[in-house]
C-alpha positions as a Markdown table, in Angstrom:
| # | Residue | x | y | z |
|---|---|---|---|---|
| 1 | Met | -7.4 | 25.5 | -14.9 |
| 2 | Leu | -9.3 | 22.2 | -15.3 |
| 3 | Ile | -11.0 | 21.3 | -12.0 |
| 4 | Pro | -10.9 | 17.5 | -11.5 |
| 5 | Lys | -14.3 | 15.9 | -11.2 |
| 6 | Pro | -15.1 | 13.5 | -8.3 |
| 7 | Ser | -15.1 | 9.9 | -9.2 |
| 8 | Leu | -17.8 | 7.3 | -8.6 |
| 9 | Leu | -15.1 | 5.3 | -6.9 |
| 10 | Asp | -15.1 | 7.9 | -4.1 |
| 11 | Phe | -18.4 | 6.5 | -2.7 |
| 12 | Thr | -19.6 | 3.5 | -0.7 |
| 13 | Gln | -22.7 | 1.8 | -2.1 |
| 14 | Lys | -24.9 | 3.5 | 0.5 |
| 15 | Glu | -23.5 | 6.9 | -0.4 |
| 16 | Leu | -24.0 | 6.2 | -4.1 |
| 17 | Met | -27.6 | 5.3 | -3.4 |
| 18 | Gln | -28.1 | 8.7 | -1.8 |
| 19 | Leu | -26.7 | 10.4 | -4.9 |
| 20 | Ile | -28.3 | 8.4 | -7.7 |
| 21 | Lys | -32.1 | 7.7 | -7.9 |
| 22 | Pro | -33.7 | 5.3 | -8.2 |
| 23 | Ser | -31.5 | 3.5 | -5.8 |
| 24 | Phe | -31.5 | 0.2 | -7.8 |
| 25 | Arg | -29.7 | 2.1 | -10.5 |
| 26 | Ala | -27.0 | 3.0 | -8.0 |
| 27 | Lys | -26.7 | -0.7 | -7.1 |
| 28 | Gln | -26.3 | -1.6 | -10.8 |
| 29 | Ile | -23.6 | 1.1 | -11.3 |
| 30 | Phe | -21.8 | -0.2 | -8.2 |
| 31 | Gly | -21.7 | -3.6 | -9.9 |
| 32 | Trp | -20.3 | -2.1 | -13.1 |
| 33 | Leu | -17.6 | -0.4 | -11.1 |
| 34 | Tyr | -16.4 | -3.4 | -9.1 |
| 35 | His | -17.5 | -6.5 | -10.9 |
| 36 | Gln | -17.1 | -5.5 | -14.5 |
| 37 | Tyr | -14.4 | -2.8 | -13.9 |
| 38 | Ala | -16.2 | -0.3 | -16.1 |
| 39 | Glu | -13.8 | 2.5 | -17.3 |
| 40 | Asn | -16.5 | 4.9 | -18.5 |
| 41 | Phe | -20.2 | 5.5 | -18.5 |
| 42 | Asp | -20.7 | 4.0 | -22.0 |
| 43 | Asp | -19.6 | 0.6 | -20.6 |
| 44 | Met | -22.7 | 0.5 | -18.4 |
| 45 | Leu | -25.1 | -0.9 | -21.0 |
| 46 | Asn | -28.2 | -1.4 | -18.8 |
| 47 | Ile | -28.1 | 2.2 | -17.4 |
| 48 | Pro | -30.4 | 4.6 | -19.4 |
| 49 | Lys | -28.5 | 6.9 | -21.6 |
| 50 | Ser | -30.1 | 10.0 | -20.1 |
| 51 | Leu | -28.8 | 9.0 | -16.6 |
| 52 | Arg | -25.3 | 8.2 | -18.0 |
| 53 | Glu | -25.2 | 11.6 | -19.6 |
| 54 | Glu | -26.4 | 13.3 | -16.4 |
| 55 | Leu | -23.8 | 11.6 | -14.3 |
| 56 | Ser | -21.0 | 12.3 | -16.8 |
| 57 | Gln | -21.5 | 16.0 | -16.3 |
| 58 | Lys | -20.7 | 15.6 | -12.6 |
| 59 | Tyr | -18.4 | 12.6 | -12.2 |
| 60 | Val | -15.8 | 10.5 | -13.8 |
| 61 | Val | -15.7 | 6.7 | -13.6 |
| 62 | Asn | -11.9 | 6.2 | -13.5 |
| 63 | Pro | -9.9 | 9.1 | -12.1 |
| 64 | Ile | -6.5 | 7.7 | -13.1 |
| 65 | Lys | -4.9 | 6.2 | -16.1 |
| 66 | Ile | -1.9 | 3.9 | -16.6 |
| 67 | Ile | 0.8 | 5.8 | -18.5 |
| 68 | Arg | 3.7 | 3.3 | -17.9 |
| 69 | Lys | 4.4 | -0.1 | -16.5 |
| 70 | Glu | 7.5 | -2.3 | -16.1 |
| 71 | Ile | 7.3 | -6.0 | -15.8 |
| 72 | Ser | 9.9 | -8.0 | -13.8 |
| 73 | Glu | 11.1 | -11.5 | -14.5 |
| 74 | Asp | 9.6 | -12.6 | -11.1 |
| 75 | Gly | 6.1 | -11.4 | -12.2 |
| 76 | Thr | 6.1 | -8.1 | -10.3 |
| 77 | Ile | 4.6 | -5.3 | -12.3 |
| 78 | Lys | 5.2 | -1.7 | -11.4 |
| 79 | Tyr | 2.6 | 0.9 | -12.6 |
| 80 | Leu | 2.8 | 4.6 | -13.0 |
| 81 | Phe | -0.6 | 6.4 | -13.0 |
| 82 | Glu | -1.5 | 9.9 | -14.1 |
| 83 | Leu | -4.2 | 11.6 | -12.1 |
| 84 | Gln | -6.7 | 14.1 | -13.5 |
| 85 | Asp | -4.5 | 17.1 | -12.6 |
| 86 | Gly | -1.4 | 15.5 | -14.3 |
| 87 | Lys | 0.3 | 14.4 | -11.1 |
| 88 | Thr | 1.7 | 10.8 | -11.0 |
| 89 | Val | 1.8 | 8.0 | -8.5 |
| 90 | Glu | 2.9 | 4.4 | -8.4 |
| 91 | Ala | 1.3 | 1.1 | -7.6 |
| 92 | Val | 2.8 | -2.4 | -7.7 |
| 93 | Trp | 1.3 | -5.8 | -8.6 |
| 94 | Leu | 3.2 | -8.5 | -6.6 |
| 95 | Lys | 2.9 | -12.2 | -7.1 |
| 96 | Met | 3.3 | -13.8 | -3.7 |
| 97 | Lys | 2.6 | -17.5 | -4.6 |
| 98 | Asp | 2.6 | -19.3 | -7.9 |
| 99 | Glu | -0.3 | -21.3 | -9.2 |
| 100 | Leu | -0.2 | -25.0 | -8.3 |
| 101 | Arg | -1.5 | -27.9 | -10.5 |
| 102 | Asp | -1.4 | -31.6 | -10.0 |
| 103 | Ile | -0.1 | -34.2 | -12.5 |
| 104 | Asn | -3.4 | -34.1 | -14.4 |
| 105 | Asp | -3.2 | -30.3 | -14.7 |
| 106 | Val | -6.0 | -29.8 | -12.3 |
| 107 | Leu | -5.8 | -26.5 | -10.4 |
| 108 | Ile | -4.9 | -27.1 | -6.7 |
| 109 | Gln | -4.1 | -23.5 | -5.7 |
| 110 | Glu | -4.6 | -20.2 | -7.6 |
| 111 | Ala | -1.7 | -17.8 | -7.7 |
| 112 | Lys | -1.8 | -15.3 | -4.9 |
| 113 | Tyr | -1.2 | -11.6 | -5.3 |
| 114 | Thr | -0.8 | -8.4 | -3.3 |
| 115 | Ile | -1.3 | -4.9 | -4.5 |
| 116 | Cys | 0.9 | -2.1 | -3.1 |
| 117 | Val | -0.9 | 1.2 | -3.3 |
| 118 | Ser | 0.0 | 4.9 | -2.8 |
| 119 | Thr | -1.9 | 7.3 | -0.6 |
| 120 | Gln | -0.3 | 10.6 | -1.5 |
| 121 | Val | 1.5 | 12.4 | -4.3 |
| 122 | Gly | 4.9 | 12.7 | -2.6 |
| 123 | Cys | 5.3 | 12.6 | 1.1 |
| 124 | Lys | 5.8 | 14.9 | 4.1 |
| 125 | Val | 7.8 | 12.5 | 6.2 |
| 126 | Gly | 11.2 | 13.0 | 4.5 |
| 127 | Cys | 12.9 | 9.7 | 5.1 |
| 128 | Thr | 16.5 | 10.1 | 4.0 |
| 129 | Phe | 16.6 | 6.7 | 2.3 |
| 130 | Cys | 13.4 | 7.2 | 0.3 |
| 131 | Leu | 13.3 | 8.4 | -3.3 |
| 132 | Thr | 9.7 | 9.6 | -2.9 |
| 133 | Ala | 10.8 | 12.1 | -0.3 |
| 134 | Lys | 13.2 | 13.8 | -2.7 |
| 135 | Gly | 10.2 | 15.3 | -4.6 |
| 136 | Gly | 8.6 | 16.7 | -1.4 |
| 137 | Phe | 4.8 | 16.6 | -0.8 |
| 138 | Thr | 2.2 | 17.7 | -3.3 |
| 139 | Arg | -1.2 | 16.5 | -2.1 |
| 140 | Asp | -3.3 | 13.8 | -0.6 |
| 141 | Leu | -5.0 | 11.2 | -2.8 |
| 142 | Thr | -8.8 | 11.1 | -2.7 |
| 143 | Ala | -10.4 | 7.9 | -1.5 |
| 144 | Gly | -11.4 | 7.2 | -5.2 |
| 145 | Glu | -7.8 | 7.6 | -6.4 |
| 146 | Ile | -6.7 | 5.1 | -3.8 |
| 147 | Val | -9.5 | 2.7 | -4.8 |
| 148 | Ala | -8.9 | 3.2 | -8.5 |
| 149 | Gln | -5.3 | 1.8 | -8.2 |
| 150 | Val | -6.7 | -1.6 | -7.1 |
| 151 | Val | -9.5 | -1.6 | -9.6 |
| 152 | Asn | -7.1 | -0.7 | -12.5 |
| 153 | Leu | -4.6 | -3.4 | -11.5 |
| 154 | Lys | -7.2 | -6.1 | -11.2 |
| 155 | Arg | -8.6 | -5.1 | -14.6 |
| 156 | Asp | -5.2 | -5.0 | -16.2 |
| 157 | Asn | -4.3 | -8.5 | -14.9 |
| 158 | Asn | -7.7 | -10.1 | -15.6 |
| 159 | His | -8.2 | -10.7 | -11.9 |
| 160 | Lys | -11.8 | -11.4 | -11.3 |
| 161 | His | -13.6 | -9.3 | -8.7 |
| 162 | Asn | -14.3 | -12.3 | -6.4 |
| 163 | Arg | -10.7 | -13.6 | -6.4 |
| 164 | Lys | -8.9 | -12.8 | -3.2 |
| 165 | Ile | -6.3 | -10.1 | -3.1 |
| 166 | Asn | -4.3 | -8.5 | -0.4 |
| 167 | Ile | -3.7 | -4.7 | -0.2 |
| 168 | Val | -0.7 | -3.0 | 1.5 |
| 169 | Tyr | -0.7 | 0.7 | 1.9 |
| 170 | Met | 3.1 | 0.9 | 1.5 |
| 171 | Gly | 3.4 | 2.9 | -1.7 |
| 172 | Met | 4.1 | 6.6 | -2.1 |
| 173 | Gly | 3.1 | 8.7 | 0.9 |
| 174 | Glu | 2.4 | 8.2 | 4.6 |
| 175 | Pro | -1.0 | 6.6 | 4.9 |
| 176 | Leu | -1.8 | 8.0 | 8.3 |
| 177 | Asp | -1.1 | 11.5 | 7.1 |
| 178 | Asn | -4.2 | 11.0 | 4.8 |
| 179 | Leu | -6.2 | 9.2 | 7.4 |
| 180 | Asp | -9.8 | 10.2 | 6.5 |
| 181 | Asn | -9.4 | 9.3 | 2.8 |
| 182 | Leu | -7.5 | 6.1 | 3.7 |
| 183 | Ala | -10.3 | 5.0 | 6.1 |
| 184 | His | -12.9 | 5.8 | 3.5 |
| 185 | Ala | -11.0 | 3.7 | 0.9 |
| 186 | Ile | -10.7 | 0.8 | 3.3 |
| 187 | Glu | -14.5 | 0.9 | 3.8 |
| 188 | Ile | -15.1 | 0.9 | 0.1 |
| 189 | Phe | -12.9 | -2.1 | -0.4 |
| 190 | Gln | -14.7 | -3.9 | 2.3 |
| 191 | Glu | -18.2 | -3.5 | 0.6 |
| 192 | Asn | -19.7 | -7.0 | 0.2 |
| 193 | Glu | -21.4 | -5.9 | -3.1 |
| 194 | Gly | -18.0 | -4.6 | -4.4 |
| 195 | Leu | -14.6 | -6.2 | -4.1 |
| 196 | Ala | -15.3 | -7.6 | -0.6 |
| 197 | Ile | -11.7 | -7.2 | 0.6 |
| 198 | Ser | -11.9 | -7.7 | 4.4 |
| 199 | Gly | -9.8 | -5.7 | 6.9 |
| 200 | Lys | -7.8 | -8.9 | 7.5 |
| 201 | Arg | -6.5 | -8.5 | 3.9 |
| 202 | Gln | -5.5 | -4.9 | 4.3 |
| 203 | Thr | -2.3 | -3.7 | 5.9 |
| 204 | Val | -1.6 | -0.1 | 6.7 |
| 205 | Ser | 2.1 | 0.6 | 6.8 |
| 206 | Thr | 3.2 | 3.7 | 8.8 |
| 207 | Ser | 6.5 | 5.4 | 9.6 |
| 208 | Gly | 5.1 | 5.8 | 13.1 |
| 209 | Leu | 2.7 | 8.7 | 13.6 |
| 210 | Ser | 1.9 | 7.5 | 17.1 |
| 211 | Ser | -1.2 | 9.8 | 17.7 |
| 212 | Lys | -2.7 | 8.7 | 14.4 |
| 213 | Ile | -2.1 | 5.0 | 15.1 |
| 214 | Asp | -4.4 | 5.6 | 18.1 |
| 215 | Lys | -7.0 | 7.3 | 15.8 |
| 216 | Leu | -6.9 | 4.4 | 13.3 |
| 217 | Gly | -7.3 | 1.9 | 16.1 |
| 218 | Ala | -10.4 | 3.8 | 17.4 |
| 219 | Met | -12.0 | 3.5 | 13.9 |
| 220 | Asp | -12.0 | -0.3 | 14.4 |
| 221 | Leu | -11.7 | -1.1 | 10.7 |
| 222 | Gly | -10.2 | -4.5 | 11.3 |
| 223 | Val | -7.0 | -3.8 | 9.4 |
| 224 | His | -3.5 | -4.9 | 10.2 |
| 225 | Ile | -0.8 | -2.4 | 11.0 |
| 226 | Ala | 2.8 | -2.5 | 10.0 |
| 227 | Ile | 5.4 | -0.2 | 11.5 |
| 228 | Ser | 8.4 | 1.0 | 9.5 |
| 229 | Leu | 10.9 | 0.9 | 12.4 |
| 230 | His | 14.2 | 0.7 | 10.6 |
| 231 | Ala | 16.3 | 1.6 | 13.7 |
| 232 | Val | 16.6 | 0.6 | 17.3 |
| 233 | Asp | 17.7 | 3.9 | 18.8 |
| 234 | Asp | 16.3 | 7.4 | 18.4 |
| 235 | Thr | 19.6 | 8.8 | 17.1 |
| 236 | Leu | 19.8 | 6.6 | 14.0 |
| 237 | Arg | 16.0 | 6.7 | 13.5 |
| 238 | Thr | 16.0 | 10.5 | 13.5 |
| 239 | Glu | 18.8 | 10.5 | 10.9 |
| 240 | Leu | 16.7 | 8.1 | 8.7 |
| 241 | Ile | 13.3 | 9.5 | 9.6 |
| 242 | Pro | 13.5 | 13.1 | 10.8 |
| 243 | Met | 9.8 | 12.9 | 12.0 |
| 244 | Asn | 11.1 | 10.6 | 14.8 |
| 245 | Lys | 11.8 | 13.8 | 16.8 |
| 246 | Ala | 8.1 | 14.3 | 17.2 |
| 247 | His | 7.1 | 10.6 | 17.3 |
| 248 | Asn | 10.0 | 8.7 | 18.9 |
| 249 | Ile | 10.4 | 4.9 | 19.2 |
| 250 | Asn | 8.9 | 4.7 | 22.7 |
| 251 | Ser | 5.7 | 6.6 | 21.7 |
| 252 | Ile | 5.3 | 4.3 | 18.7 |
| 253 | Ile | 5.8 | 1.1 | 20.8 |
| 254 | Glu | 3.2 | 2.3 | 23.3 |
| 255 | Ala | 0.7 | 3.2 | 20.5 |
| 256 | Val | 1.1 | -0.3 | 19.0 |
| 257 | Lys | 0.4 | -1.9 | 22.4 |
| 258 | Arg | -2.9 | 0.0 | 22.4 |
| 259 | Phe | -3.9 | -0.9 | 18.8 |
| 260 | Pro | -6.8 | -3.4 | 18.5 |
| 261 | Ile | -5.2 | -6.6 | 17.1 |
| 262 | Asp | -6.7 | -10.0 | 16.4 |
| 263 | Thr | -5.1 | -12.2 | 19.2 |
| 264 | Arg | -4.2 | -14.7 | 16.5 |
| 265 | Lys | -2.2 | -12.2 | 14.6 |
| 266 | Arg | 1.2 | -10.5 | 15.0 |
| 267 | Val | 2.2 | -6.8 | 14.5 |
| 268 | Met | 4.5 | -6.5 | 11.6 |
| 269 | Phe | 7.7 | -4.4 | 12.1 |
| 270 | Glu | 9.5 | -3.5 | 8.9 |
| 271 | Tyr | 13.2 | -3.1 | 9.3 |
| 272 | Leu | 15.0 | -1.7 | 6.3 |
| 273 | Val | 18.5 | -3.1 | 6.4 |
| 274 | Ile | 21.2 | -0.7 | 5.3 |
| 275 | Lys | 24.9 | -1.7 | 5.0 |
| 276 | Asp | 27.0 | -0.4 | 7.9 |
| 277 | Lys | 24.1 | 1.5 | 9.4 |
| 278 | Asn | 21.8 | -1.0 | 11.2 |
| 279 | Asp | 22.9 | -4.5 | 10.0 |
| 280 | Asp | 25.0 | -5.5 | 13.0 |
| 281 | Leu | 24.2 | -8.0 | 15.7 |
| 282 | Gly | 24.3 | -5.2 | 18.3 |
| 283 | Ser | 21.2 | -3.7 | 16.6 |
| 284 | Ala | 19.6 | -7.2 | 16.5 |
| 285 | Lys | 20.1 | -7.5 | 20.2 |
| 286 | Lys | 18.5 | -4.1 | 20.9 |
| 287 | Leu | 15.6 | -5.1 | 18.6 |
| 288 | Val | 14.8 | -8.2 | 20.6 |
| 289 | Lys | 14.7 | -6.2 | 23.8 |
| 290 | Leu | 12.6 | -3.4 | 22.2 |
| 291 | Leu | 9.9 | -5.8 | 21.0 |
| 292 | Ser | 9.9 | -8.2 | 24.0 |
| 293 | Asp | 6.4 | -7.2 | 25.2 |
| 294 | Ile | 4.7 | -7.3 | 21.8 |
| 295 | Lys | 3.5 | -10.2 | 19.8 |
| 296 | Ala | 5.6 | -9.2 | 16.8 |
| 297 | Lys | 6.9 | -10.3 | 13.5 |
| 298 | Val | 10.0 | -8.7 | 12.0 |
| 299 | Asn | 10.3 | -8.3 | 8.2 |
| 300 | Leu | 13.9 | -7.6 | 7.2 |
| 301 | Ile | 14.0 | -5.7 | 3.9 |
| 302 | Tyr | 17.0 | -5.2 | 1.7 |
| 303 | Phe | 17.7 | -1.6 | 0.9 |
| 304 | Asn | 17.2 | -1.1 | -2.9 |
| 305 | Pro | 19.8 | 1.4 | -4.0 |
| 306 | Tyr | 18.8 | 4.1 | -6.5 |
| 307 | Pro | 21.0 | 6.7 | -8.4 |
| 308 | Gly | 22.3 | 9.4 | -6.0 |
| 309 | Thr | 21.8 | 7.6 | -2.7 |
| 310 | Glu | 24.6 | 7.2 | -0.2 |
| 311 | Tyr | 23.1 | 4.1 | 1.4 |
| 312 | Lys | 24.2 | 0.6 | 0.3 |
| 313 | Arg | 22.5 | -2.7 | 0.0 |
| 314 | Pro | 23.6 | -5.1 | 2.9 |
| 315 | Lys | 25.4 | -8.4 | 2.3 |
| 316 | Lys | 23.3 | -11.5 | 2.2 |
| 317 | Glu | 25.3 | -13.2 | 4.9 |
| 318 | Asp | 24.7 | -10.2 | 7.3 |
| 319 | Met | 21.0 | -10.4 | 6.6 |
| 320 | Ile | 20.9 | -14.1 | 7.4 |
| 321 | Ala | 23.0 | -13.6 | 10.6 |
| 322 | Phe | 20.6 | -10.8 | 11.7 |
| 323 | Gln | 17.6 | -13.0 | 11.1 |
| 324 | Glu | 19.1 | -16.0 | 12.8 |
| 325 | Tyr | 19.9 | -14.0 | 15.9 |
| 326 | Leu | 16.3 | -12.7 | 16.1 |
| 327 | Val | 14.8 | -16.2 | 15.6 |
| 328 | Lys | 17.2 | -17.7 | 18.2 |
| 329 | His | 16.0 | -15.2 | 20.7 |
| 330 | Gly | 12.3 | -15.8 | 20.2 |
| 331 | Leu | 11.3 | -13.3 | 17.5 |
| 332 | Leu | 9.5 | -14.5 | 14.4 |
| 333 | Cys | 11.5 | -13.0 | 11.5 |
| 334 | Thr | 11.4 | -13.2 | 7.7 |
| 335 | Ile | 13.6 | -11.7 | 5.0 |
| 336 | Arg | 11.5 | -10.1 | 2.4 |
| 337 | Asp | 12.3 | -11.3 | -1.1 |
| 338 | Ser | 13.4 | -8.4 | -3.2 |
| 339 | Lys | 10.6 | -8.2 | -5.8 |
| 340 | Gly | 11.2 | -6.5 | -9.1 |
| 341 | Ile | 14.9 | -6.0 | -8.5 |
| 342 | Asp | 15.5 | -5.9 | -12.3 |
| 343 | Ile | 13.0 | -3.0 | -12.8 |
| 344 | Ser | 12.5 | 0.3 | -11.0 |
| 345 | Ala | 12.2 | -1.4 | -7.6 |
| 346 | Ala | 12.6 | 1.5 | -5.2 |
| 347 | Cys | 9.4 | 3.3 | -4.4 |
| 348 | Gly | 9.3 | 6.5 | -6.5 |
| 349 | Gln | 11.9 | 5.2 | -8.9 |
| 350 | Leu | 9.6 | 4.8 | -11.9 |
| 351 | Lys | 8.0 | 8.2 | -11.3 |
| 352 | Glu | 11.5 | 9.8 | -11.1 |
| 353 | Lys | 12.7 | 8.0 | -14.2 |
| 354 | Thr | 9.6 | 9.0 | -16.2 |
| 355 | Glu | 9.7 | 12.6 | -15.2 |
| 356 | Gly | 13.4 | 12.7 | -16.1 |
| 357 | Glu | 12.6 | 11.5 | -19.6 |
| 358 | Arg | 9.9 | 14.1 | -20.2 |
């Protein structure tokens, strides 16, 4: 069996300088990885051929490859990547704001983008509404495989290294279940000589591993945290997220209160709205009470149905009524626009579709 090689994207610049001598060559290679988006050693034209050949025996440059992508009318692009061992994961390129120009066609504001990345092949959490959960858990992604998703999407969209980008760890997998590799990837993204993506532009979304929320907080990486809450009582939440038995709502709320947060920022609570499950005003009332002691923002998300699911997309008027109740009672609340609804929008859907066609 072919044993995958580690990737150069697995290392911070300091770590690379310890592996590659002289150290200035490591700095040059780091630039090739994150400024020129080199895909292989032959791209690195100012690196001696002997060093390139030596490194190619031990490492790969890009540990993943794009095998499929779907483009939505709204500019969302969903990618399916194949890893070195043949496993597949998804990432999404999301346009958050359009480019703005004045009457003289002078650029006022560049388009703004967010990249949604995966942290695992499959997932252990087993949420009943999630397509990724149907395939079970295979393995964690390495730090380099996490980093490579962003590098590949920036390259594919001609997005220069110094243009700002936001990262959300909301793809396949539970990020806090792969905490060490996640933290390493966050540090690599933050490198000033690389992509220089600050912690403020990185959001870790978790289904609520309360003990690991504390561990992430202790690392003091400066990232934002988003909690996939989805229910206001433990009975429904355990139905939706079986892991809730071990990490119930109260333990999550207490862990969030301990998490180091910029006082100017709010904690995001994601609330997936499912028709006739959690879309009533009684749930809205309980949500207001639950978050009363937290500087919170609620993001209401339409459930995206996929073949075989019993859950249904809520009505627009029910979403608006839910939002209006929260806002009226002092909670900042938005309804997330459904991006890529005309393509494989649900997480894991493109992977499932592709494997079904093979």
